[in-house]
C-alpha positions as CSV (number, residue, x, y, z in Angstrom):
1,M,0.0,0.0,0.0
2,E,1.3,3.4,-1.0
3,K,2.1,5.7,1.9
4,K,-0.1,8.7,2.5
5,N,1.7,12.0,2.1
6,I,0.5,14.2,4.9
7,M,0.9,18.0,5.2
8,L,0.8,18.8,9.0
9,I,0.2,22.5,9.7
10,V,0.7,23.3,13.4
11,N,0.2,26.6,15.3
12,P,2.8,26.3,18.0
13,C,1.1,29.1,20.1
14,A,-2.4,27.7,20.2
15,G,-4.0,26.7,23.4
16,R,-1.5,26.0,26.1
17,K,1.2,25.8,23.5
18,Y,0.5,22.1,22.8
19,G,1.6,22.6,19.3
20,E,5.0,23.8,20.3
21,R,5.6,20.9,22.6
22,L,4.0,18.2,20.5
23,S,4.6,19.1,16.8
24,D,7.6,16.8,16.4
25,K,5.9,13.9,18.3
26,V,2.7,14.2,16.2
27,A,4.7,14.1,13.0
28,E,6.5,11.0,14.3
29,W,3.2,9.4,15.3
30,F,2.0,9.8,11.7
31,R,5.2,8.2,10.5
32,Q,4.6,5.3,12.9
33,E,1.2,4.8,11.1
34,E,3.1,4.3,7.9
35,A,2.6,7.8,6.5
36,E,5.0,10.4,5.1
37,C,4.6,13.6,7.1
38,H,5.9,17.1,6.4
39,L,5.7,19.6,9.2
40,F,4.8,23.3,8.6
41,L,4.9,25.6,11.7
42,T,3.0,28.9,11.5
43,E,4.7,32.0,12.8
44,K,2.2,34.7,12.1
45,R,-1.4,35.2,11.1
46,G,-2.2,34.0,7.6
47,D,0.6,31.4,7.4
48,G,-1.9,28.5,7.4
49,T,-3.5,29.8,4.3
50,K,-0.2,30.5,2.6
51,F,1.1,27.1,3.3
52,V,-1.9,25.4,1.7
53,L,-1.8,27.8,-1.3
54,S,1.9,27.0,-1.9
55,S,2.2,23.3,-1.0
56,G,-1.3,21.8,-0.6
57,R,-1.4,20.2,-4.0
58,E,1.8,18.2,-3.3
59,H,0.1,16.2,-0.5
60,D,-2.6,13.6,-0.2
61,V,-4.0,14.8,3.2
62,I,-3.9,18.1,5.0
63,V,-3.9,18.0,8.8
64,C,-4.4,21.1,11.0
65,M,-3.3,21.2,14.6
66,G,-4.3,24.4,16.5
67,G,-7.4,26.3,17.4
68,D,-10.4,27.5,15.5
69,G,-8.5,30.4,14.0
70,T,-5.8,28.1,12.6
71,L,-8.5,25.8,11.1
72,N,-10.1,28.9,9.6
73,E,-6.8,29.7,7.8
74,V,-6.4,26.2,6.5
75,I,-9.9,26.0,5.2
76,N,-9.5,29.4,3.5
77,G,-6.4,28.0,1.7
78,I,-8.3,24.8,0.7
79,L,-11.3,26.8,-0.7
80,K,-9.1,29.4,-2.5
81,S,-7.1,26.6,-4.1
82,D,-10.2,24.6,-4.9
83,L,-8.5,21.6,-3.5
84,D,-10.3,18.3,-3.4
85,I,-8.3,16.5,-0.7
86,P,-9.1,15.3,2.8
87,L,-8.7,17.5,5.9
88,G,-8.0,16.2,9.3
89,Y,-8.1,18.3,12.5
90,I,-6.2,17.9,15.8
91,P,-7.8,20.4,18.2
92,A,-5.2,22.2,20.4
93,G,-6.8,25.7,20.9
94,S,-8.5,27.4,23.8
95,T,-12.1,26.7,22.9
96,N,-12.2,24.2,19.9
97,D,-15.9,24.8,19.2
98,F,-15.7,23.1,15.8
99,A,-14.0,20.0,17.3
100,T,-16.7,19.8,20.0
101,S,-19.4,20.0,17.3
102,M,-17.7,17.2,15.3
103,K,-16.9,15.1,18.4
104,L,-13.2,14.9,17.7
105,S,-10.7,13.6,20.2
106,R,-8.7,16.2,22.1
107,E,-6.0,13.7,22.9
108,P,-3.4,14.2,20.1
109,R,-2.2,10.5,19.9
110,Q,-5.8,9.3,19.5
111,A,-6.6,12.1,17.1
112,V,-3.7,10.8,14.9
113,R,-5.1,7.3,15.0
114,D,-8.6,8.6,14.1
115,I,-7.3,10.6,11.1
116,M,-5.4,7.6,9.8
117,A,-8.3,5.1,10.3
118,G,-11.2,7.5,9.8
119,H,-13.6,8.1,6.9
120,T,-14.2,11.3,4.9
121,E,-17.5,13.2,4.9
122,T,-18.2,16.3,2.9
123,I,-19.3,19.2,5.0
124,D,-20.4,22.8,4.4
125,A,-18.5,25.9,5.1
126,G,-19.5,29.6,5.1
127,Q,-18.5,32.6,3.0
128,F,-18.6,36.2,4.3
129,D,-18.1,38.4,1.2
130,D,-14.7,37.3,-0.1
131,R,-13.6,35.4,3.0
132,Y,-14.4,32.0,4.3
133,F,-15.2,30.6,7.7
134,S,-15.4,27.0,9.0
135,Y,-18.2,27.3,11.5
136,V,-19.3,30.8,12.6
137,A,-19.6,34.5,11.6
138,S,-20.7,36.6,14.6
139,F,-21.1,40.2,15.8
140,G,-22.0,42.0,19.0
141,A,-21.8,41.2,22.7
142,F,-18.8,39.0,23.6
143,T,-17.8,38.6,19.9
144,K,-14.8,41.0,19.9
145,T,-13.3,39.2,22.9
146,S,-12.4,36.3,20.6
147,Y,-9.9,38.5,18.8
148,T,-8.9,41.0,21.5
149,T,-8.3,38.6,24.4
150,P,-4.6,38.1,24.9
151,Q,-3.3,34.7,23.8
152,S,-1.7,34.2,27.2
153,M,-5.1,34.6,28.9
154,K,-6.7,32.2,26.5
155,N,-3.9,29.7,27.2
156,L,-4.3,30.0,31.0
157,L,-8.0,30.1,31.4
158,G,-9.5,28.7,28.1
159,R,-13.1,29.5,27.4
160,F,-13.6,31.2,30.7
161,S,-11.2,34.0,29.5
162,Y,-13.9,35.0,27.0
163,F,-16.4,35.6,29.8
164,L,-13.9,37.5,31.9
165,E,-13.0,39.8,29.0
166,G,-16.6,40.1,27.8
167,A,-17.7,41.1,31.3
168,R,-15.6,44.2,31.0
169,D,-17.7,45.3,28.1
170,L,-21.2,44.7,29.4
171,S,-21.7,48.3,30.2
172,D,-20.6,49.2,26.7
173,I,-22.9,46.9,24.8
174,H,-24.7,48.7,22.1
175,A,-27.1,47.6,19.5
176,E,-26.3,47.1,15.8
177,H,-29.3,48.1,13.7
178,M,-29.4,45.5,10.9
179,I,-31.7,44.3,8.2
180,V,-31.2,40.7,7.1
181,T,-32.9,39.1,4.2
182,A,-33.1,35.3,3.9
183,N,-35.6,32.9,2.3
184,G,-37.6,35.8,1.0
185,R,-38.2,37.2,4.5
186,T,-36.8,40.3,6.1
187,Y,-35.6,40.5,9.7
188,E,-34.9,44.0,11.1
189,G,-34.0,45.3,14.5
190,D,-31.5,46.5,17.0
191,Y,-29.4,43.5,17.8
192,A,-27.0,42.9,20.7
193,F,-25.6,39.7,19.3
194,G,-25.8,37.7,16.0
195,A,-24.3,34.6,14.6
196,I,-24.5,32.7,11.3
197,S,-23.1,29.3,11.8
198,N,-22.6,25.7,10.8
199,S,-22.0,24.3,14.3
200,R,-23.8,22.9,17.3
201,S,-21.6,24.9,19.7
202,I,-20.6,28.6,19.6
203,G,-18.2,29.8,22.3
204,G,-20.0,27.8,25.0
205,L,-22.9,30.3,24.8
206,V,-25.0,28.8,22.0
207,K,-25.7,25.1,22.0
208,Y,-28.0,23.8,19.4
209,G,-29.6,20.4,19.7
210,K,-28.5,17.5,17.5
211,D,-31.8,17.8,15.6
212,K,-31.2,21.5,14.9
213,V,-27.9,21.4,13.0
214,D,-26.7,19.2,10.2
215,V,-23.3,20.3,9.0
216,S,-23.9,18.8,5.6
217,D,-27.5,20.0,4.9
218,E,-26.4,22.9,2.7
219,K,-27.8,25.4,5.1
220,L,-26.5,27.8,7.8
221,E,-28.3,28.8,11.0
222,M,-28.9,32.4,11.9
223,L,-29.5,33.5,15.4
224,L,-30.1,37.2,16.3
225,I,-30.7,38.6,19.8
226,R,-32.5,41.9,20.0
227,M,-31.2,44.5,22.4
228,P,-32.8,43.8,25.7
229,N,-34.0,46.4,28.1
230,S,-31.8,45.2,30.9
231,L,-28.7,43.2,31.6
232,A,-30.9,40.7,33.5
233,T,-32.9,40.1,30.3
234,L,-29.7,39.6,28.3
235,I,-28.5,37.0,30.8
236,S,-31.9,35.3,30.7
237,E,-31.9,35.1,26.9
238,I,-28.3,33.6,26.9
239,H,-29.6,31.1,29.5
240,S,-32.5,30.2,27.2
241,I,-30.2,29.7,24.2
242,T,-27.9,27.5,26.2
243,H,-30.9,25.3,27.2
244,Q,-32.3,25.4,23.6
245,D,-35.6,27.0,24.7
246,Y,-35.7,30.1,22.7
247,Y,-37.8,29.7,19.6
248,D,-40.8,31.6,21.0
249,S,-38.8,34.5,22.6
250,P,-39.7,38.0,21.3
251,Y,-36.0,38.9,21.6
252,I,-34.7,36.2,19.3
253,D,-34.9,35.8,15.5
254,F,-33.9,32.4,14.1
255,C,-33.8,31.0,10.6
256,R,-32.0,28.5,8.4
257,S,-30.9,29.4,4.9
258,D,-28.1,29.1,2.3
259,R,-27.8,32.9,1.8
260,F,-28.2,36.0,3.9
261,V,-28.0,39.6,2.8
262,I,-27.0,41.8,5.7
263,T,-27.3,45.6,5.7
264,S,-26.2,47.8,8.6
265,D,-26.2,51.5,9.2
266,G,-22.4,51.6,8.8
267,A,-19.3,49.4,9.0
268,S,-19.6,46.8,11.7
269,D,-17.1,44.5,13.4
270,W,-17.5,40.7,12.9
271,S,-15.6,37.7,14.0
272,L,-15.0,34.8,11.5
273,D,-14.0,31.8,13.6
274,G,-12.5,34.2,16.1
275,E,-10.7,36.3,13.4
276,F,-11.6,40.0,13.0
277,V,-13.2,41.3,9.8
278,R,-15.1,44.6,9.2
279,S,-18.2,44.6,7.1
280,K,-18.8,47.0,4.3
281,G,-22.2,48.1,5.3
282,T,-23.9,45.5,3.2
283,S,-22.5,41.9,3.2
284,V,-23.5,38.6,1.8
285,V,-23.1,35.4,3.8
286,S,-23.6,32.2,1.9
287,C,-23.2,28.5,2.4
288,I,-20.4,26.8,0.5
289,K,-22.0,23.5,0.0
290,N,-20.2,20.2,0.5
291,K,-16.7,21.5,-0.3
292,I,-14.7,20.3,2.7
293,H,-13.7,16.7,2.7
294,F,-13.4,16.3,6.5
295,I,-12.0,13.2,8.1
296,Q,-14.2,11.9,10.9
297,P,-13.3,9.1,13.3
298,E,-15.0,5.7,12.8
299,K,-17.9,5.2,15.2
300,K,-17.1,2.8,18.0
């Protein structure tokens, strides 16, 4: 049997610097599984995309080891290159929402085994204007903490760091007036938070039930929270989202579609898988259907 030629892209700073400590071991574990493995270490933002653009076609499998942001860069490289090769993911970040949604092992040695023995499923991704995201585009309350929280705090406290940083901004929460058109229907309001996603978990705040999200159904889920009249109401709405009991709430707009046209009063700040992007006033978010050939572990 011909050896698989694996491109291993590692963010050495992700999470508690697991990548820095384990990159050589992970590469060796792939070699022990009878694969060729070429290691690429990111040094700055955007390296993951550049590596895939320059060398992706030379490999049979691309494996990403890092957090949601590193995965975002690799998927951007795959989609920009129009590559049709499998993608494996070894979660090593602070939150790993995508890995949680896909039920991937967080133990690196087991993740290597799962990638080598797993099967490939095509899944959807998202596009925000000319950029791609693997699982979520979001704005509003708590969103900017994903790209302003220092990496050292993320490493030390993980997901809890987002709540600590976000708590500093509660008094500064302001509404974004937006008009969203999807499925021939218009949603308009002053929103404190919004997310368009392809995931069952978003930052530990939003948790969709298994029957609500199918990552391969060619649809994205939109959740918008209207600006509440008090902090207590906002906390209550977040609680209802976490417990998946929100569809009748007057503060929440929800729909499922493959295309969203979003208009705001001016430029607004968004997060794509934790990476900052500024909208142009009017943006289009669309589902990239069944373009990522994602390696899933075999069911036990």
